MARBA-3410 file (N, C-alpha, C, O; in Angstrom, 1 decimal):
91
7.7,-8.9,-58.3,6.1,-8.5,-58.2,5.4,-9.4,-57.8,5.6,-10.3,-58.5 ~ 4.2,-9.7,-57.0,3.8,-10.4,-56.3,2.3,-10.9,-56.9,1.4,-10.3,-56.3 ~ 1.8,-11.8,-57.8,0.3,-11.7,-58.0,-0.7,-11.8,-56.8,-0.4,-11.7,-55.6 ~ -1.8,-12.1,-57.1,-2.8,-11.9,-56.4,-2.8,-13.0,-55.7,-3.1,-12.8,-54.6 ~ -2.6,-14.4,-56.0,-2.8,-15.6,-55.3,-1.2,-15.7,-54.5,-1.2,-16.2,-53.4
-0.1,-15.3,-54.8,0.8,-15.1,-53.9,0.7,-14.2,-52.4,1.1,-14.4,-51.3 ~ -0.1,-13.2,-52.9,-0.2,-12.8,-51.8,-1.4,-13.0,-51.0,-1.6,-12.5,-49.9 ~ -2.1,-13.6,-51.5,-3.6,-14.1,-50.6,-2.6,-15.3,-49.9,-2.6,-15.2,-48.7 ~ -1.9,-16.1,-50.2,-1.1,-16.9,-49.6,0.3,-16.3,-48.6,0.9,-17.0,-47.9 ~ 0.5,-15.3,-48.7,1.2,-14.8,-48.0,0.3,-14.3,-46.6,0.7,-14.4,-45.5
-1.2,-13.6,-47.1,-1.4,-13.5,-45.7,-2.0,-14.5,-45.0,-1.8,-14.6,-43.8 ~ -2.5,-15.2,-45.6,-3.1,-16.7,-45.0,-2.0,-17.0,-43.9,-2.2,-16.8,-42.7 ~ -0.6,-17.6,-44.4,0.5,-17.7,-43.7,0.6,-17.1,-42.2,0.9,-17.6,-41.1 ~ 0.3,-15.3,-42.8,0.7,-14.6,-41.3,-0.2,-14.6,-40.6,0.1,-14.4,-39.4 ~ -1.5,-14.9,-40.9,-3.0,-14.5,-40.3,-2.9,-15.8,-39.2,-3.0,-15.7,-38.0
-2.5,-17.2,-40.0,-2.1,-17.9,-39.1,-0.9,-18.2,-37.9,-0.9,-18.8,-36.9 ~ 0.1,-17.5,-38.4,1.5,-17.4,-37.7,0.8,-16.4,-36.9,1.2,-16.7,-35.8 ~ -0.1,-15.3,-36.8,-0.4,-14.4,-35.9,-1.3,-15.1,-35.0,-1.1,-15.0,-33.8 ~ -2.8,-16.0,-35.6,-3.4,-16.7,-34.0,-2.4,-17.9,-33.5,-2.5,-18.2,-32.3 ~ -1.6,-18.5,-34.2,-0.8,-19.5,-33.4,0.0,-18.2,-32.1,-0.1,-18.1,-30.9
0.3,-17.8,-32.5,1.5,-16.9,-31.4,0.0,-16.1,-30.2,0.1,-16.0,-28.9 ~ -1.0,-15.8,-30.9,-1.8,-15.2,-30.1,-2.4,-16.2,-28.7,-2.7,-15.9,-27.6 ~ -2.0,-17.8,-29.8,-3.2,-18.9,-28.6,-1.9,-19.1,-27.6,-2.1,-19.2,-26.4 ~ 0.0,-19.0,-28.5,0.5,-19.8,-27.1,0.7,-18.0,-26.4,1.6,-17.9,-25.5 ~ 0.3,-17.2,-26.6,0.3,-16.3,-25.7,-0.1,-15.8,-24.6,0.4,-14.9,-23.8
-1.7,-17.0,-24.7,-2.8,-16.9,-23.6,-2.6,-18.4,-23.1,-3.5,-18.9,-22.3 ~ -1.5,-19.1,-23.6,-1.6,-20.1,-22.9,-0.7,-20.0,-22.0,-0.8,-20.6,-21.0 ~ 0.8,-19.0,-22.4,1.6,-18.9,-21.4,1.3,-17.8,-20.0,1.9,-17.8,-19.0 ~ 0.3,-17.1,-20.3,-0.5,-16.2,-19.1,-1.3,-17.1,-18.8,-2.1,-16.4,-18.1 ~ -1.7,-18.3,-18.8,-2.5,-19.0,-18.1,-1.4,-19.5,-17.0,-1.8,-19.4,-15.8
-0.4,-19.8,-17.3,0.4,-20.3,-15.9,1.0,-19.6,-14.6,1.6,-20.0,-13.6 ~ 0.5,-18.5,-15.1,0.3,-17.1,-13.8,-0.8,-17.0,-12.9,-1.8,-17.3,-13.4 ~ -0.8,-16.8,-11.9,-1.5,-17.2,-10.7,-3.0,-15.4,-11.4,-2.8,-14.2,-11.5 ~ -3.8,-15.9,-11.6,-4.7,-14.7,-12.2,-4.0,-14.0,-13.3,-4.0,-12.8,-13.4 ~ -3.5,-14.8,-13.9,-2.7,-13.9,-15.0,-2.0,-12.9,-14.2,-2.2,-11.9,-14.9
-1.4,-12.6,-13.4,-0.6,-11.7,-13.0,0.7,-11.7,-13.3,1.7,-12.1,-12.5 ~ 0.8,-11.2,-14.5,2.6,-11.7,-14.6,3.0,-10.3,-14.1,4.2,-10.3,-13.6 ~ 2.6,-9.4,-14.0,3.6,-8.2,-13.0,3.7,-8.7,-11.3,4.6,-8.2,-10.7 ~ 2.7,-9.7,-10.7,3.0,-9.7,-9.8,3.7,-10.9,-9.3,4.2,-11.1,-8.2 ~ 3.7,-11.8,-10.7,4.7,-13.3,-10.7,6.1,-12.4,-10.5,7.0,-12.6,-9.6
6.2,-11.3,-11.7,7.4,-10.8,-11.7,8.2,-10.1,-10.5,9.4,-10.2,-10.1 ~ 7.2,-9.3,-10.0,7.5,-8.7,-8.0,8.0,-10.2,-7.3,9.2,-10.3,-6.8 ~ 7.4,-11.0,-7.3,7.7,-11.8,-6.8,9.0,-12.4,-6.4,9.4,-12.7,-5.3 ~ 9.8,-12.6,-8.2,11.0,-12.8,-8.4,11.8,-12.0,-8.5,12.9,-12.2,-9.0 ~ 11.3,-10.9,-8.0,12.5,-9.7,-7.7,13.0,-9.7,-6.3,14.1,-9.4,-5.9
11.7,-10.2,-5.4,12.0,-10.3,-4.0,12.8,-11.7,-3.4,13.3,-11.9,-2.3 ~ 12.7,-12.5,-4.4,13.2,-13.8,-3.8,14.7,-13.7,-4.4,15.6,-14.4,-3.9 ~ 15.1,-12.6,-5.7,16.5,-12.2,-6.1,17.2,-11.3,-5.0,18.4,-11.3,-4.8 ~ 16.3,-10.5,-4.3,16.7,-9.2,-3.9,16.9,-10.3,-2.1,17.8,-9.9,-1.3 ~ 16.3,-11.1,-1.8,16.1,-11.7,-1.0,17.8,-12.9,-0.8,18.4,-13.3,0.2
18.1,-13.0,-2.0,19.0,-14.3,-2.0,20.2,-13.6,-2.5,21.1,-14.4,-2.6 ~ 20.3,-12.5,-2.7,21.4,-11.3,-2.9,22.0,-10.7,-1.0,23.1,-10.8,-0.5 ~ 20.9,-10.2,-0.6,21.3,-10.1,0.9,21.5,-11.2,1.5,22.3,-10.8,2.4 ~ 21.4,-12.6,1.7,21.2,-13.6,2.2,23.4,-13.5,2.3,24.1,-13.2,3.3 ~ 24.0,-14.0,0.7,25.1,-13.8,0.0,25.7,-12.9,0.8,26.6,-13.2,1.6
25.2,-11.9,0.5,26.5,-11.1,1.2,26.6,-10.7,2.6,27.5,-9.9,3.0 ~ 25.5,-11.3,3.4,25.7,-11.7,4.7,26.7,-12.4,4.9,27.6,-12.0,5.6 ~ 26.6,-13.5,4.3,27.3,-15.1,4.7,28.8,-14.4,4.4,29.8,-14.8,4.9 ~ 28.8,-13.5,3.5,30.1,-13.2,2.8,30.9,-12.3,3.6,32.1,-12.4,3.7 ~ 30.1,-11.4,4.3,30.6,-10.7,5.2,31.2,-11.2,6.2,32.3,-10.9,6.7
30.0,-12.2,6.7,30.7,-13.3,8.2,31.7,-14.1,8.0,32.3,-14.4,8.9 ~ 31.9,-14.6,6.8,33.0,-15.4,6.5,34.6,-14.6,6.6,35.7,-14.9,7.2 ~ 34.2,-13.4,5.8,35.2,-12.3,6.0,35.6,-12.0,7.8,36.8,-12.0,8.1 ~ 34.5,-11.7,8.8,34.7,-11.7,10.2,35.4,-12.8,10.5,36.6,-12.8,11.0 ~ 34.6,-13.8,10.2,35.3,-15.2,11.2,37.0,-15.3,10.5,38.0,-15.3,11.3
37.0,-15.3,9.2,38.7,-15.1,8.6,39.5,-14.3,9.8,40.3,-14.7,10.7 ~ 39.2,-13.1,9.7,40.0,-12.2,10.5,40.0,-12.5,11.7,41.0,-12.3,12.3 ~ 39.0,-13.2,12.5,39.0,-13.6,14.0,40.2,-14.6,14.0,41.2,-14.5,14.7 ~ 39.9,-15.4,13.0,41.0,-16.6,13.3,42.1,-16.1,12.8,43.0,-16.8,13.2 ~ 42.4,-14.9,11.9,44.2,-14.8,11.9,44.7,-13.6,12.8,45.8,-13.2,12.6
43.8,-13.0,13.8,44.3,-12.1,14.8,44.7,-13.6,16.2,45.6,-13.7,17.0 ~ 43.7,-14.3,15.9,44.0,-15.4,17.2,45.0,-16.4,16.6,45.4,-17.1,17.5 ~ 45.5,-16.5,15.3,46.9,-17.4,15.2,48.0,-16.2,15.2,49.2,-16.5,15.4 ~ 47.5,-14.9,15.1,48.8,-14.4,15.1,49.4,-13.9,17.1,50.5,-13.6,17.5 ~ 48.0,-13.9,17.8,48.3,-13.9,19.2,48.8,-15.2,19.7,49.6,-15.1,20.6
48.5,-16.4,19.2,49.5,-17.1,19.7,50.2,-18.1,19.1,50.1,-19.3,19.1 ~ 51.3,-17.2,18.3,52.4,-16.7,17.9,53.4,-16.2,18.4,54.5,-16.5,18.5 ~ 52.5,-14.9,18.6,53.3,-13.7,19.6,53.6,-14.6,20.9,54.7,-14.9,21.2 ~ 52.4,-15.1,21.7,52.4,-15.8,23.0,53.9,-16.9,22.9,54.8,-16.9,23.7 ~ 53.8,-17.7,21.7,54.3,-18.8,22.0,55.9,-18.0,21.5,56.9,-18.7,21.5
56.0,-17.0,21.2,57.4,-15.8,21.1,57.7,-15.8,22.5,58.7,-16.2,23.0 ~ 56.4,-15.2,23.3,57.1,-14.8,24.7,57.2,-15.8,25.2,58.3,-16.0,25.8 ~ 56.3,-16.9,25.1,57.1,-18.4,26.0,59.0,-18.9,26.0,59.7,-19.3,26.9 ~ 59.1,-18.4,24.6,60.5,-19.6,23.8,61.4,-17.9,24.2,62.5,-18.2,24.5 ~ 61.1,-16.8,24.3,62.0,-16.0,25.1,61.8,-15.8,26.9,62.7,-15.3,27.6
61.2,-16.0,27.2,60.9,-16.2,28.8,61.8,-17.3,29.5,62.5,-17.2,30.5 ~ 61.9,-18.8,28.5,62.7,-19.8,28.7,64.1,-19.2,28.2,64.9,-18.9,29.1 ~ 64.2,-19.2,27.3,65.9,-18.4,26.8,66.7,-17.7,27.3,67.9,-17.9,27.3 ~ 65.8,-16.4,28.1,65.9,-15.5,29.2,66.7,-16.5,30.7,67.9,-16.6,31.1 ~ 65.5,-17.1,31.1,66.3,-17.8,32.2,67.4,-18.6,32.4,67.9,-18.9,33.5
67.5,-19.1,31.3,68.8,-20.0,31.0,69.8,-19.1,31.1,71.0,-19.5,30.9
END
C-alpha cells in the first residue's frame, strides 16, 4: 500500500508527464498548415493514390511493350523460316 507521500509523488509525476505530452502534441500540430491534420492526411492519400495509378499504368505499358516485342520476334522468326523454306524449295 502507498503512503500519502508516495501517492503525491506519483500524481506529480503523472501530471508532469501529461503536461509534457500535451506540449509535444501541440508542438506537433503546429507543423500542419492551420493545424489541419485531416487535410494533411487527405493530401497524402491523394499522392499515394496518384502514385499507385502511375505505377499501374507503367506496369501495364511495360506488359504491352513486352507483348508487342514477343509478337514482333515471333513474326521475325516466322519470316526467317519462310525465307529459308523458299530458298530450300528453289534449290
